[in-house]
ZATOR-322422 format. One record per residue: residue in one letter; x, y, z of N, C-alpha, C, O in turn. Coordinates in pm, whole numbers, padded with zeros to 5 digits, always signed. Layout:
// residues N
AXYZXYZXYZXYZ;...
This chain:
// residues 183
M-08691+08255-03431-08727+08140-03352-08716+08180-03205-08612+08233-03166;T-08815+08159-03124-08802+08198-02984-08707+08103-02916-08666+07998-02966;E-08677+08151-02797-08582+08072-02715-08639+07937-02670-08563+07840-02658;A-08767+07928-02645-08825+07796-02602-08824+07697-02716-08791+07579-02700;S-08861+07749-02833-08868+07664-02952-08722+07622-02994-08701+07512-03044;A-08627+07712-02972-08487+07677-03009-08441+07565-02916-08376+07471-02961;V-08471+07575-02789-08437+07474-02687-08494+07344-02727-08424+07242-02720;E-08621+07340-02769-08686+07212-02801-08628+07149-02919-08630+07027-02928;T-08574+07223-03014-08518+07167-03135-08370+07155-03135-08314+07096-03227;D-08303+07209-03035-08158+07206-03037-08109+07066-02986-08147+07025-02876;A-08029+06997-03062-07985+06860-03033-07893+06855-02911-07902+06761-02832;V-07806+06954-02892-07715+06962-02782-07791+06972-02649-07769+06895-02555;V-07883+07073-02647-07960+07095-02530-08046+06968-02494-08053+06928-02378;A-08106+06911-02588-08188+06798-02572-08104+06679-02514-08141+06614-02416;R-07995+06658-02579-07905+06541-02527-07858+06566-02386-07853+06471-02308;V-07822+06689-02346-07782+06723-02211-07899+06710-02112-07882+06655-02003;Q-08009+06758-02147-08124+06752-02065-08175+06607-02044-08230+06573-01939;E-08156+06527-02143-08193+06390-02129-08100+06319-02036-08146+06233-01961;A-07964+06349-02035-07868+06283-01954-07868+06335-01809-07840+06261-01715;F-07901+06464-01795-07887+06518-01659-08020+06553-01594-08023+06576-01473;G-08129+06557-01669-08265+06582-01613-08276+06708-01542-08243+06812-01598;D-08324+06704-01413-08341+06828-01338-08216+06879-01272-08219+06978-01200;R-08106+06810-01296-07975+06868-01246-07935+06991-01330-07847+07066-01289;I-07997+07013-01448-07973+07130-01530-08074+07234-01472-08195+07214-01483;R-08026+07341-01413-08115+07445-01357-08180+07528-01466-08295+07568-01449;A-08116+07554-01571-08173+07630-01683-08086+07597-01810-07970+07557-01800;A-08146+07614-01919-08078+07591-02046-08138+07671-02152-08256+07704-02142;G-08069+07707-02253-08117+07785-02361-08015+07782-02479-07915+07711-02479;V-08050+07864-02576-07966+07872-02700-07963+08024-02732-08067+08087-02754;D-07844+08080-02733-07831+08218-02780-07734+08226-02896-07618+08186-02882;Y-07781+08276-03010-07689+08285-03127-07632+08147-03173-07515+08137-03211;D-07714+08046-03168-07673+07903-03190-07570+07848-03098-07498+07754-03132;Q-07563+07910-02977-07466+07868-02877-07551+07812-02763-07614+07895-02696;P-07561+07687-02733-07634+07626-02617-07566+07674-02481-07443+07685-02475;W-07636+07700-02385-07585+07738-02253-07663+07654-02149-07778+07614-02168;F-07594+07633-02042-07648+07562-01931-07617+07622-01792-07505+07668-01773;V-07705+07624-01699-07676+07666-01560-07687+07542-01480-07788+07471-01484;V-07577+07515-01402-07571+07398-01319-07513+07434-01181-07445+07535-01165;A-07543+07347-01081-07489+07362-00951-07336+07333-00952-07287+07267-01044;R-07265+07378-00857-07121+07351-00848-07092+07205-00850-06997+07161-00915;A-07173+07125-00779-07147+06980-00776-07160+06915-00909-07104+06807-00928;D-07228+06972-01003-07246+06911-01134-07152+06966-01243-07160+06921-01358;L-07070+07053-01214-06986+07121-01311-06899+07023-01387-06901+07019-01510;R-06821+06942-01313-06725+06850-01371-06796+06741-01452-06750+06701-01559;A-06909+06693-01399-06987+06588-01467-07040+06635-01602-07031+06565-01703;L-07096+06758-01601-07148+06818-01723-07035+06848-01827-07049+06824-01947;A-06929+06897-01777-06815+06936-01864-06763+06806-01929-06740+06800-02050;A-06745+06700-01843-06694+06575-01896-06794+06512-01998-06751+06454-02098;F-06920+06524-01974-07015+06469-02055-07018+06543-02198-07031+06480-02302;L-07005+06673-02193-06994+06744-02316-06866+06711-02396-06864+06708-02519;R-06760+06687-02320-06641+06650-02392-06642+06507-02438-06593+06481-02548;D-06693+06414-02365-06680+06270-02398-06793+06204-02478-06782+06095-02532;D-06897+06277-02479-07018+06219-02560-06977+06217-02711-06933+06320-02761;P-06989+06105-02783-06941+06095-02919-07020+06180-03011-06972+06217-03118;A-07144+06213-02972-07227+06302-03055-07198+06446-03043-07231+06524-03132;L-07137+06484-02935-07110+06624-02903-06969+06665-02916-06942+06757-02994;R-06873+06604-02845-06728+06625-02858-06689+06768-02842-06619+06824-02927;F-06736+06835-02727-06684+06971-02695-06543+06950-02636-06530+06952-02513;T-06442+06931-02713-06313+06895-02658-06223+07007-02630-06118+06991-02566;R-06263+07122-02677-06166+07243-02651-06220+07331-02546-06333+07380-02559;L-06147+07355-02444-06175+07463-02339-06122+07590-02385-06001+07613-02392;V-06216+07676-02419-06178+07811-02475-06155+07912-02370-06062+07993-02378;D-06240+07909-02270-06230+08018-02161-06298+07971-02038-06394+07894-02044;L-06249+08018-01924-06315+08005-01797-06290+08130-01726-06175+08171-01712;C-06395+08197-01677-06381+08327-01606-06475+08339-01503-06564+08255-01489;G-06464+08447-01419-06554+08480-01310-06628+08601-01353-06582+08679-01437;V-06756+08617-01289-06834+08727-01308-06886+08772-01176-06920+08686-01094;D-06895+08902-01147-06945+08952-01026-07079+09035-01056-07086+09132-01131;Y-07178+08982-00988-07316+09041-01002-07357+09119-00879-07471+09111-00833;L-07258+09199-00825-07280+09274-00711-07412+09351-00710-07488+09346-00613;T-07438+09421-00819-07559+09502-00822-07670+09441-00906-07741+09511-00979;A-07685+09303-00893-07795+09247-00962-07927+09297-00920-07946+09317-00800;G-08020+09318-01004-08145+09372-00966-08257+09303-01039-08231+09193-01089;P-08375+09353-01052-08489+09294-01114-08455+09256-01257-08495+09149-01304;A-08378+09345-01331-08352+09319-01467-08242+09220-01489-08222+09174-01602;L-08173+09186-01387-08063+09094-01382-08071+09008-01259-07989+09024-01168;P-08161+08922-01253-08177+08840-01128-08065+08726-01125-08034+08658-01223;H-08013+08716-01005-07911+08608-00981-07925+08566-00837-07942+08648-00747;D-07918+08432-00819-07926+08384-00681-07794+08374-00607-07786+08329-00493;A-07690+08419-00678-07547+08421-00615-07478+08541-00666-07504+08589-00776;R-07387+08591-00583-07312+08717-00622-07221+08683-00745-07217+08760-00841;F-07150+08569-00739-07054+08537-00845-07104+08427-00936-07201+08357-00907;E-07033+08414-01049-07068+08314-01140-06933+08270-01207-06847+08354-01235;V-06915+08138-01232-06807+08089-01311-06866+08050-01443-06963+07975-01446;V-06809+08101-01556-06856+08081-01680-06744+08003-01761-06629+08047-01770;V-06783+07889-01817-06691+07807-01903-06737+07800-02048-06854+07773-02073;H-06651+07823-02141-06685+07817-02279-06612+07705-02341-06489+07702-02335;L-06684+07607-02405-06631+07497-02476-06656+07504-02626-06747+07573-02671;H-06580+07436-02700-06596+07435-02840-06589+07297-02900-06501+07219-02863;S-06677+07262-02989-06677+07139-03056-06633+07154-03206-06700+07222-03284;F-06528+07094-03242-06481+07105-03377-06577+07032-03475-06612+07088-03579;P-06619+06912-03444-06708+06844-03535-06845+06914-03555-06896+06914-03668;L-06909+06977-03447-07031+07044-03461-07010+07186-03504-07105+07251-03550;R-06887+07239-03491-06862+07383-03520-06951+07473-03439-07011+07568-03490;R-06957+07442-03310-07044+07511-03209-06972+07537-03086-06874+07470-03054;W-07018+07633-03016-06971+07668-02886-07077+07633-02782-07196+07637-02812;A-07038+07599-02663-07128+07576-02554-07086+07652-02430-06966+07666-02408;R-07177+07703-02348-07137+07783-02226-07209+07706-02105-07326+07668-02105;I-07115+07691-02002-07166+07637-01872-07153+07759-01775-07051+07827-01767;R-07264+07779-01703-07262+07886-01600-07283+07820-01464-07369+07733-01453;V-07208+07858-01362-07220+07794-01228-07229+07917-01131-07134+07995-01119;P-07343+07931-01064-07358+08031-00961-07266+08000-00843-07252+07884-00802;V-07206+08101-00790-07115+08084-00672-07150+08182-00568-07145+08303-00592;P-07185+08133-00447-07225+08229-00345-07102+08307-00289-06990+08257-00294;E-07123+08425-00237-07022+08504-00186-06963+08454-00064-06843+08470-00042;D-07043+08390+00020-06992+08332+00150-06920+08206+00138-06858+08163+00235;D-06922+08144+00028-06847+08020-00001-06812+08011-00144-06869+07930-00217;P-06716+08095-00189-06680+08101-00331-06583+07989-00373-06466+08013-00400;V-06636+07866-00378-06552+07745-00407-06625+07673-00525-06748+07658-00526;V-06543+07629-00624-06592+07552-00736-06497+07444-00762-06378+07461-00736;P-06541+07329-00813-06451+07221-00845-06363+07264-00966-06412+07330-01058;S-06233+07226-00964-06143+07263-01074-06171+07170-01192-06209+07054-01179;L-06149+07227-01304-06158+07149-01433-06020+07106-01484-06009+07047-01592;T-05914+07135-01406-05776+07095-01458-05763+06943-01474-05685+06903-01560;P-05831+06855-01401-05815+06718-01430-05871+06680-01574-05819+06589-01639;E-05964+06745-01613-06027+06718-01747-05951+06800-01853-05919+06747-01960;W-05923+06922-01826-05849+07017-01922-05734+07082-01847-05755+07172-01766;P-05614+07038-01875-05496+07106-01812-05489+07251-01832-05441+07325-01747;A-05540+07296-01950-05540+07442-01979-05623+07523-01895-05611+07646-01898;A-05716+07462-01812-05791+07534-01717-05711+07594-01606-05759+07682-01535;N-05589+07547-01589-05507+07588-01478-05493+07741-01473-05515+07803-01369;W-05457+07801-01589-05430+07951-01588-05556+08024-01574-05559+08124-01502;F-05663+07983-01639-05795+08046-01629-05839+08047-01481-05884+08149-01429;E-05827+07935-01417-05876+07925-01275-05786+08005-01181-05837+08060-01084;R-05661+08013-01203-05571+08104-01129-05610+08247-01147-05608+08323-01050;E-05645+08288-01266-05686+08430-01293-05823+08461-01216-05837+08566-01154;A-05918+08367-01223-06040+08384-01155-06021+08396-01002-06087+08475-00934;Y-05928+08313-00954-05894+08319-00816-05830+08450-00773-05865+08509-00671;D-05736+08493-00856-05664+08617-00819-05752+08735-00836-05746+08823-00750;M-05837+08746-00943-05921+08867-00964-06050+08867-00886-06097+08975-00850;F-06111+08753-00858-06244+08747-00793-06240+08680-00657-06333+08698-00578;G-06135+08602-00625-06132+08525-00502-06208+08395-00506-06238+08340-00400;I-06239+08343-00622-06310+08214-00636-06207+08108-00628-06114+08104-00708;R-06220+08024-00536-06126+07906-00515-06175+07785-00592-06295+07762-00608;F-06075+07708-00638-06103+07579-00711-06044+07468-00645-05922+07460-00632;T-06130+07374-00600-06084+07256-00528-06013+07166-00630-06047+07163-00748;D-05911+07092-00579-05833+06998-00659-05746+07068-00760-05702+07004-00856;H-05719+07199-00743-05640+07271-00850-05491+07243-00805-05461+07248-00686;P-05405+07215-00896-05262+07182-00854-05183+07293-00807-05085+07268-00736;D-05212+07419-00839-05126+07531-00792-05207+07654-00786-05185+07742-00869;L-05298+07671-00694-05392+07786-00693-05315+07899-00629-05328+07918-00508;T-05236+07976-00704-05173+08085-00645-05199+08211-00746-05241+08196-00861;R-05171+08328-00690-05194+08453-00774-05098+08459-00888-04982+08420-00876;I-05145+08507-00997-05060+08528-01114-05053+08670-01163-04968+08699-01247;L-05140+08763-01115-05148+08895-01172-05122+09002-01061-05091+09117-01092;T-05135+08962-00936-05126+09061-00824-05025+09004-00723-05002+08883-00720;P-04969+09087-00646-04870+09037-00537-04927+08933-00450-05047+08933-00422;D-04845+08847-00407-04896+08731-00317-04955+08779-00185-05045+08716-00129;D-04903+08892-00138-04951+08945-00005-05089+09013-00017-05146+09048+00086;W-05143+09032-00131-05266+09108-00143-05381+09027-00082-05384+08905-00096;E-05474+09093-00014-05581+09026+00039-05716+09073-00030-05825+09038+00015;V-05703+09152-00138-05815+09200-00215-05817+09131-00354-05722+09064-00394;H-05928+09149-00426-05947+09093-00558-05997+09197-00651-06115+09229-00649;P-05908+09253-00736-05938+09368-00813-06054+09374-00902-06102+09485-00926;L-06109+09260-00959-06219+09269-01043-06353+09256-00969-06458+09259-01033;R-06352+09242-00836-06471+09247-00762-06530+09392-00771-06455+09490-00763;K-06657+09404-00786-06722+09536-00814-06713+09623-00692-06728+09744-00704;D-06690+09566-00571-06674+09650-00449-06535+09683-00422-06508+09735-00314;F-06438+09657-00510-06298+09679-00485-06270+09825-00500-06308+09886-00600;Q-06205+09883-00404-06164+10028-00407-06011+10029-00412-05946+09990-00315;P-05951+10075-00526-05812+10089-00532-05753+10182-00425-05812+10284-00390;P-05633+10145-00373-05576+10233-00276-05535+10363-00333-05492+10372-00448;R-05549+10467-00250-05511+10596-00286-05365+10610-00309-05285+10561-00230;E-05327+10677-00417-05187+10691-00440-05155+10851-00445-05234+10929-00499;P-05048+10888-00390-05013+11035-00395-04976+11072-00536-04911+10997-00608;H-05023+11196-00576-04991+11240-00709-04855+11307-00698-04826+11378-00602;E-04778+11285-00792-04647+11345-00804-04647+11442-00924-04646+11400-01040;W-04649+11569-00894-04654+11668-01003-04507+11719-01020-04438+11750-00923;S-04466+11726-01145-04336+11785-01166-04350+11873-01291-04404+11831-01393;F-04301+11991-01279-04310+12085-01390-04173+12159-01397-04122+12217-01302;N-04121+12149-01517-03995+12211-01544-04017+12324-01651-04014+12296-01771;P-04039+12445-01610-04081+12548-01705-03979+12577-01815-04013+12616-01927;E-03845+12555-01777-03747+12574-01885-03762+12476-01995-03770+12515-02111;E-03766+12348-01964-03783+12243-02068-03916+12257-02138-03925+12228-02257;W-04020+12300-02069-04149+12320-02137-04143+12430-02239-04198+12421-02349;Q-04071+12540-02200-04062+12656-02292-03978+12617-02412-04010+12660-02523;K-03866+12535-02396-03792+12501-02511-03874+12406-02609-03857+12410-02731;A-03961+12323-02549-04045+12241-02640-04145+12326-02714-04171+12297-02831;V-04204+12432-02653-04298+12519-02718-04229+12586-02828-04288+12600-02935;Q-04103+12630-02812-04033+12708-02917-03995+12619-03026-03985+12667-03139;R-03971+12484-03004-03935+12397-03105-04058+12350-03182-04046+12293-03291;G-04178+12375-03125-04303+12331-03193-04333+12188-03173-04406+12129-03252;S-04278+12128-03067-04309+11986-03043-04402+11967-02931-04437+11853-02899;
């Protein structure tokens, strides 16, 4: 089944497109998983719709992460450097749904999903710490994996780790004993 015919027959995609119309920038189905691309302003509304619609009930937030498309080219076109990706799960439908939100480099801000899903707290803090994507209305947007005084974000593709001096130590007597023991 081609992607176009899958979208036409997929009930989740059809229901979302009916409710949101042209606010859905793109939609599709990959491996029976519907996906949607929306603007930042529509993230919370779409996530709440997927969660609250009685026919869908994507009530479980599984993951929220950042993606860096620094080297996007013709094979991987993107209109923004970053993207926030949200994965939701519906127990009644036994399906996953993916929401993708393009985030420009010069204004890396996205609305927080913590009011809808308190579990988004840690995911959003990780995306902030690793990519520098800020989440408005987040209750405690602080770093969780790197020191508070860092001004860099390690999962950005242009991140260069600081050089560290190599410390070489060699104790020939201990090495020789280990060789003689066969260890």
